[in-house]
N, C-alpha and C positions, 0 to 999 in steps of 0.2 A: 252458423257459427261464427258471430260478427269479431271475435277481436282470435284467430286464426290465426295460428303462426307455422310458418313454412323453414324448416330450418335442413341446409344441408351439410355434409359433414364431407367433405372434399381432402380425401386421406391420398396418402399415396399410392397404393391399389385399388382402393375402392371410393365410389362415391352415395352416400348414404341421406336419404330423403326424409324428413318425417312431416307428419301434417297435426298439429298439437293444439293445446289450448290448456292456458295456465288456470287453475283457481288457486288465493293463495297460497299456500306453499305446497300444493301438490299439483303436477303437468298429467295430463292424459292425451293419450297418443291413439289420435284414431286410423292413421294409416300411415306405413312406411315400403319404404322401396330403397333395391341398393344395385350398383349395378359397378361391373370391373371398369375398369379403362381400357382403351384396345389394345396398347404396349404402354411400356412405361413411358408416360408420360410426364408426371410428375416423379423427382424424383429430391431424397430428403425433406419433404412436404413443402416444395416448394415448387411453383407450378414452372413447366420446362417447354410445355409445348400448348398455348393459350387454343389452339383450334379445337387440337384433343380432347382438351379437357372440357371445354363449351361442347361439344357435341352428348358427351354423358351424361352433361348436368341439364343439356335439352332433353336428352331422352328421360331422365328422372323425371325432370317436370312435368314433361308431356304426360306420362305414365301416372302421376300420381291428379293429375289433373284431368286429364280425362275419366279416369276412375272413382273422382268424387263429384265430378261434374260442375266445379269450379274452374277461373280463373288466377293462376298463380303470378303475381308482377312482383312482390317484394318477399325479399328472403332473410333469413340470417343467418351468418355464416361464421365459421372458425378461422386459425392462420394460425399454421405454427412453420417451423424452419429452425435449421442449424446457426442461423443469423442474429437468434433472439439474442437482446442485451436486457438486461436490467437495470433500474438506476430511481436511489431514493430520493424525494422532495418535499422539499419543506415548504411552509409559508402560514403568515401570520396575518391579522385584518382586527384593524381596531372598530369596535363595534357598538364603544359608548353611544351612540347617539341612536342606537337604532331601540325598539321598543322590547324587541328577540329578536331572536337569531332565523332567519327566513330560507327556506331549501336554495332561494337566488343565490343568494349571499352566502350557504354552503359549497353549493355550485364555483359559484367566484374562487373562493379559496382553494378547491380541488383543483380548479383548475389554472392556479397562481401557482400551486404545488407541483401539480405536472409540468409546466414551464419551468420551474427550477430542477426537476429532473431532466426534459432535454436540454438544458444549457450544461450540463453533468455532461454529456453526447458527443457536444459539436466538436470535441476535438477529433471526432469522425470524419471522414470527409464525405460519407455516404452519410444520404439524405434518411433518416430515420424516421418514422412514424409510431406514436402510441398507438398500441393495439390492444388495451386495458389497465387497467390498475387496481389496487385494495387497498383502501385506508389502514393504515398502522396504528393509526392510533389520534383522534382530537383531542385537543386541553383548552380550558375555559380558564385563562385568568393565572396559567401556568398549572392547574390540576386536569389530571386526568377524566376526559370525562365517557361515557358511551355515546350522547347522542346529540351533537349541538343545536338540532332543531326545538324552537320556544323557548329556547336558553338566555339568561339576559344576564350581561357582564361586560367588562371594557375590551380584552382579549380575547380573540378567538387565534387557535392556531390546529395545522394538522400537518402530520406527514404520512405519505403515499409512496408505496414501493408499484414502481409504472413498469410496463413491458414492451420493447421498440421490437421492430423489425426494419430491414432494412426496404426503401419507398418499392424499389422495382419489384419484391413480393405484394407486397401491398397491392401495387399499382395491376400485377400479373392478377389476381384475383377481381380485382376492382373489373379490367377488362374480360376477361370471363362472366360474370355475370353482364356486363353490357352487349355481352355477343348471345349470351341468354335470354335476351329481354326481360331481364330482370334486375330489381331496384333494389341494393343492398337497403335493410329496415337495422339492421344493425352488424358487427362485424366486434368477435373477442379472440380471445387466444384459447387455445385448445385446452390445456390445462384447467383457464380459469373456468371454463364450460363445464368439464368434468368433476372441478370440486365442487363447482357449486353446485354441482346434484348430492354429489355421492357422500359431501362431509357438510350438513348441515351447518348454522351457524353455532348451534346450540355444542357441537362437536368439535370446534373449532379452538376449545382451550385446552385441547388437547393437542400435541406436537406426535401430526400424524401426515406422512409423507404420501402423497397420492401418484402414483407414476403411468400413464397411458400410454401401452407399448403399440406403436401401429406400427406401420411397413417400414417409412424411411427415417423415424425421428421416437425418440423415447422422450416424451413430457413429464413435467416434474412440477408440481404445485407442493410448498409446504404451509403447513399453518402450526398457530401457536397461539397462543395468547387473547382467543376470542378472533382470528384473523388470518387471512393470507398472507404469510410474511415472505415469501420469495416463490419465484418461477425460475424454471431451467430447463433446459435441453440435453439431448445426447442425441449425436448423428449416425447414432446405431440402433438398429430394431429388428424389428421380422424378417426384413429383407437380406440380411446378413446371414441370418440362419438359412436361409431360401438358398442363396449362391453356396455357402456350402457343400450344398448339396449336390447344385450345378455342377462344381468343381470339381469330388469327387466320382459322381457316377455318370458325369460328360451328358447331363441330361437340361434343356429347355427348362426357363425359370417356371414356368407353366404347370407343368410336369415336377419340378420338384414341388412347389406349391403345394400339388394334391396329393405327393407324398408326405410330406408334411402334415397333412390336414388328419391323411387316415393314420398316421403311427401316432401321431400326438395327439389328436380329439376323438378320432374313432377308436383309439386301444387294435387296430392291427400288428401282429405280428411279422406280415411278409408284404411285400407289396412288389410286383413285377413290372417292368417297367421299359420301353426300349429306350437307347439312348441317339444320340444325335447321329452317332452311325450305323443308324438301326438294328444294332444287337441286342438282345433282349437281355437285362438287370435285373437280378433278385437282391431286394432292398429289405434284409431283416432289423428288425427292432433294435437290434444289437448295434447293428453295422451302421444305425440310423443314429445312435444315441453315442457311440463311438465319435462319431461324425461332427454332430452339433456341439457335443458337451463343448468344445473347446471356446467355440465362439458365445455359445451362449456366457460360460464365463467370463469372458472378454465384456460381453455387454454388459450383464450385472454389473461387475465390477466398476466400469464408467457410470454407471449410474448410480451405486451406492457411492463412491468418488463423487460425484455431482451432489447429490442428498446432504452429506455429510459438509461439504465444503459451503452449501448455502443455508443449511441448520446448524453449526457447525456442531454439531454432535450426531449420533444417530437418532433417531426418532422413537419414538413408542411403540409404532405399529405403521403397519405400510400396506398402504390400499394398493393394488394391481388392475387396471382398466385398459381394453384396448385386444385386437384380433393376436397381436405377435404374442401376447400374453401367454397363450394356449398353447406353445410351443413345448415340448417336454422336461419336465422338471423347472422351468423360469422361475417359478414364483417360488419354490422352495430354495431353490439359489441365491435368489436374490435375497429371501430373508434372511441368509446364514450370511451375505457379504453386509447386511445392515445389522449384525449380531443381536436379528430375535430371532426370539423361541418359534418353535412352528406357529405354535397357534397368532402369529401376532402378526405373519403379513398372508394375506388371502386377494384370491382374484373377486373379486364381486362382477357380480351379473345384472342384469336390469331387471330379471323378473325377480330379485329379491330386495328391491329399492322400496321400503315404504309409501317414500313419497311419487311413486309413477305408477300410472293405469294403464295398463298396455289394453286397449280394446278392438286394435289387430289383431293380436295375435298372430303377429307374427314376428316380433322381437325374441329373440333368444341369445343369450353370453352376452360379454363383455363390448363386446365391440359395438354395442348400441347407446353406449353410456355417452358418450361425446356427443353423437348430434343430439338427443334429446338433453344436455345439460347444454348447450346450446338454444333450445328454444326454451329452458327453464331460467336460462341467464338475459333473457332480453329485458326484462326492468327492473334489473340489479344496477349497483353504480359498479361496474365491472369489465363495460361490455362501450363497444365504441361506433355511434349512426354516421353513415356513411353517404354522405352528401357532396355532389360534384357543384361548387360554384367559382366566380370569379374577382378575386379581390387584385383591384387596380390593372386589369386587365390579365391577371395570372389564374392559371388553372388549379384549384384546389382541391381537393379529394379529403372532404370536412370529417373530421372524427370528432361526433356530438356524445351526449352522453341522453339517455333516457328518451331517444326520440326529438330531445328539444335542442338544435343545433341552432346557435346563438353568432353576433357578427365577432364576440368579444373570442370564440371558439376560432370561429374563422382567422381570427385576424392572429392568435396565437400559434396556431397551426403554420400558419404563412409566415412564423417567425419574427414576428411583430414583440416585443417585450411589450408587458402590462403597463408601464410608465408612457409608454409614447402612444396607450388605447387611451386609456383613464385621463393623463394628462398627471404624469405625476407631484405628488404632493410637496410644498416647499419643504427644504428638510426641516425637520423638529428640531426645538433647542431641550436637551435635558441637562438639567443641574442637580446638584444636592442640596436640601434645606435642612441642615440639622440634621447629615444622615440618612432624609428621606427623599428618596430619588425625585422628582417634576421633572413631567415633560410638557411643553406647550409646542401646541401643532403650526406648523408652517401652514401658510395659507393654502387653500387648496387649486389644483393645476385646473387648466382649461380642458378639459375631454374634446377627443378628438371628433372632427367633423367627417359624419359619416353620410352615406346617400345608397339608397339599393331601388335600382332599378331608377331611378331618379328623383327615389322620394327620400328627404330627410328622414333617417332613424338615429338610431345609439346603437352600444354597445350590447342592449339586450334584446335588440329588436330579433324576429327569430327570422331562420333564414329556409328556403327549400330549392331543392336542385333545378339548379338553372341560373338562380340569382344572379345577378351582376354586382358587385359592390365596390362605389367610389369609396378613397380614406383618406382623409390628412391626419398626420398626425396632429396630437394636443401637445400643451406646451404646460411646463414646469411651474408651479407654484414659487413661491417666495419665503424663506426663512421669516422666521419671527423677531421684531426686536425686544427686546424687555431690557428693563432700569431697576437696578436695584430701589428705587422708590417703587415698584410694584410689587418688591416680594416685603419688603423692608419699610412699613409705615412712617415716614418722618413723624415726632412730635413737636406737638405748638407750642412753645412761649416766649415770655416778656422778658427781656434780656438786656437791660440799661433804656430801657422806656420802650424797648424796639423788637416788632415781631419775628419772630426766629423759627423757621423750620429745622428741630436738632435729629438728623440720622442716629441709630442706636447702634453701638458702636459692633464692626463688623468684621470678620476675615474672611478674605476671599482667597483658598487655594494657601490657606496657612499664611498670607500677609494680611497686616490689620489696614484698613482704607476707610476714608472718612468721606463724606460728602457721596452725591448719586453718581454711578458709574453703568455703563450697558454690562449686563450678562454676558458672559460667550458660554459655546456649549462646551459641558464637561467643567464647568467651576461646579467648587465647595465650595458654599458657604456656612458659616457656623455665627450665630447672634441667639442672644436671650430675650429680642424685641424690647429691650429696657434701655432707656436713656439714663445717663449719669452724672453726679454732680464734676466729676473732676474730667469731662469733654465740655465741659464750659467754656474757658479759658480759651481754649482753641479759636471762637466766637470775637473775643473780642480783640476789636485795631491795634490798641498798643501793650498787645499779648505778647512779654520778652522777656524770658527766665534770664537773672544774674549768674554769669561762674565763674566759678574762681578756677584758672592753671596750674596746675601745681603739678612739680616735677618728683616722683617717687621713683625711687632706686634705677633712676637713668630713663623713666618714662613718663611721658605726658597723661596727668588722667587730670579730668573737670570733676566741678562739685558746684550744684544748683545752690545758691546763697539766697535768690529773690523767688517767690512762689505766692502762687495767689491762693487764696480764700473765697469759695463763692456762700454769697449769703439767698437763701428763698425766704424771703419778707425781709425778716431784719434778723431772721434766725441762722448762726452758721452752722451749715450741716455736712457731714461728712464727705470725703472724697466720692465714694458708695452710694451715697443717697440717691434714692429714686426717684426720678423728676416725673411729675404727674402735669398732664395736660394744661395749660393755661398759668402755671406759675411764674410768679414774678422775681426773674434772678437779675442778681449782680456779684461784679467780681472787685475785691480790695486783696491789695498785696501785703506781703511781711518779708521780712531779710532775717536769714539766724546766718549763726558762724559755724564750720564746721570744724571739728579737731581731730587727731592725730586718728582716736579711735576706728573714726569714718573708714581710715585708712586700711588699717588689717581685715577688714572683713572678708577680703578674697583670699586672704594668707593662710596658707592650712596651717593646723594647730594638732601637731602628735598629741597624744592621750594615751593612757594605759587604762585598760578596764578591768577594775575590781569586783569582790560581791562584799559590800560594806550591812554588816548585818542585814546578812538576808537579803538587800538588795543592788541590784547592779548600780555601778558609779564607776563615769568617766572622769579619771583627774589629767589635767590638761599639763604636760611638762614643759611646754613652749613659754619661752621668756623673751620678750619685746626687747628690742635696744633699740634709742630713736633721740636722732639730730636732726635739728634743721636748722638752714643755713649754717652747720659746724657746731653748733651749741648745742648741749644736751638735751633731750627734753624728755616728755613722759604721754602716755596716752591720752591727758585730757590738755594738753596743750591745744592753746586756738591753732587754726591754718589761715595763712592769708596769701593772694593773690603772688606767682612766681614765686612760691617758700620751694627751695629744693632741699626734699625730705629723703634721709637717709635712716631706713627700718631693717634692722639685722633680726636675727634669732640666733638661741642658744638651748638646747638641750640640756634640763636640768634632771638629776638621777630625782626619783621620785622618793619620798621618804615615807613614813607611814603619818607622823605629822603634818605634811602639805594635806592629807586628807581633811585634817580637822575644819579647815578653812570651807568645804565644800557642805562640813555636818553641823548641825546644833545640837548643843547638849545644853539639857538645863539639868546644873551643877550645885545648885544649893542646896541641896538635900543629900549630896553625893558624900560618901565617908572615905572610900576607897575605889579603885576600881583598877581592871585588870583589861588588857592587851595582847591577842593573838592573831597571829595571821599561821594560814594552813595547821593551828589546833596547837601554835607552842607558844608559848608567853614569851613575847619581846616585850621592847623599849619606844619608844616616838621615833626615833631615828632609824627604826630598822627599815633597811631597803624594800617596797615593794615592785611588783611585777605582774605584767596581764595575766589573768587569770587567778590570782591569788583571791583567799576568802581571808577575812577579815573582822575579828568578833571585837567588838570595844563594848566591857562587861562594865559596870554600876555598881559598887553596893552601898545601898539605902540605909543599912542597919538591918535589913531583913535577910544577910547569907549573902555570901558572894556568889554570884552567877545571875544575881536579878538583871534582867536588861531592861534600860532604859526604851521605851519606846521612839524617844525623843531624837533619842542619837540613830539617829535614820538619815541617811538622804533625800536632800529636797525637803525636809520634813518642816 
């Protein structure tokens, strides 16, 4: 059995060892052994007496070794504990230069995400180890994707949920294995092991909670949307039920355990025992139920509360495993606490799992699910491989993946940031060009210097137990330098006989710029990439517009009176003429005289809005009064430098006759007319106001009411 897996479930009350082999999605168990701790050497899933626990582990290992005539050196284990913490981590990588996404890239991406989740726990003074993780989702170029392997794109990202335990819990497990002469093959989290076996990937689309009720802890895993979304732990389980019997009937722990099994599992109605005073005590089923019910209610309520907090709502089903769940009515009560119908909460047994074949004939009940799950999860991305190495003289219990331990993983475990290891790339430059985001990478960083046992290595080098690594941090790359001419290509022209390169008109962050400038991070560039004739005068050395300075109502106004014209060849072109490469261009100037009318463009003019012969018409009612240097003038009076202009406005009362200046009529054939305002006959001097409806009817001899269509505004 070349691929034989030795899995150990080191629980609070028992140690279970199995020998198994995995074939695709099925696991075959060849042998198993279960032993109880000498006394309570573990509390709430944590090892409190390394020596005592190691003795049981040695005994289980020796029994299986001798019975199967093999030497067991490597082992897979799971950990749990009341101090379990979880954290969400994210990471992304640019894979544009890769032909396709490799497994190494995916692993590197996941490790970055785990590093990200670690950083969120560093507020805790205690050193924490990652003991398992699940991928919540991958994305490729911003779109969800089930599997990144073999894909091709620009940017890949991942979100993971990672589980952490304090270092002393993990180190205690490592010490137990070391004393037992066992090398850790991989380590995972107990609820991960259980759910990986009981809830296969195709069922993880359902919102299912799996609860492993042990002796010291109740471990929780929640599936949804095709993955495991959360882990949790409640530091109460079967031992609390046992202790309630100890307290009421004054019996020792082992006796209470026997009573619990007899009544809960074997359905015994009466158990007779001796208490610590050697007094015979008769414990009936009714007395048992009365004693344990409050404790079961408390435990199940805590499990339900934790589940709903992790999941955000009750799940659609609950699967319960572990020996502690065999206690009287535990499953039924937990189902009710989760608001589940009777058929939606069930105690899972190892015998009923289609992906498990028990050739040992020894495994019965739910307590075997976790050890088999440990073996089942060996080749999944939900477990950690432990190898002890030295990084710059510091001993590290390395947690790897898939039995592939790398320098990168060891350095991350030591607390080194990814940027220190691979040499942080220079910061990228991000800008927008016409609304499209552009990214220019910085220079690559210099990778760290790594030596393994004195030989040159790299971050991808594999490590084995006992390796010594020397590490010198990498160096950060530099940011890119990008100029506008690299983004917007200048146009070659001949101006007045000289060759020039004309930049298209560009705005950066809303400001119009001329010439070549350096682009900064976050700049927003707008351009149509075209060069137009109006840009040319700025390139002429004697380019100088002539201005008039005029005092208008006490404020100085400037007017351009000398401007330039652009010729391409001998042809005068419009200012918006689009220039072409190689155009022969020259500039000539001309002067113009401004008039008062040029001054009133910014003066608001009031109007009344009426409907004349079915068409809306705006009638100005503002009248301008103009004086230049004290002399009466009109809107067409010319202006000159330093003139003092006074412009006043008055509002006139609008009359119907004023409307005729805006309308055109063909009166050559009209015999009579009729004027109406809002349906009433009126004269030319009728006052009009906003919203009035006006009808001007011309009689051409064909009867009153024949409307002349030319009598409409704007025709």
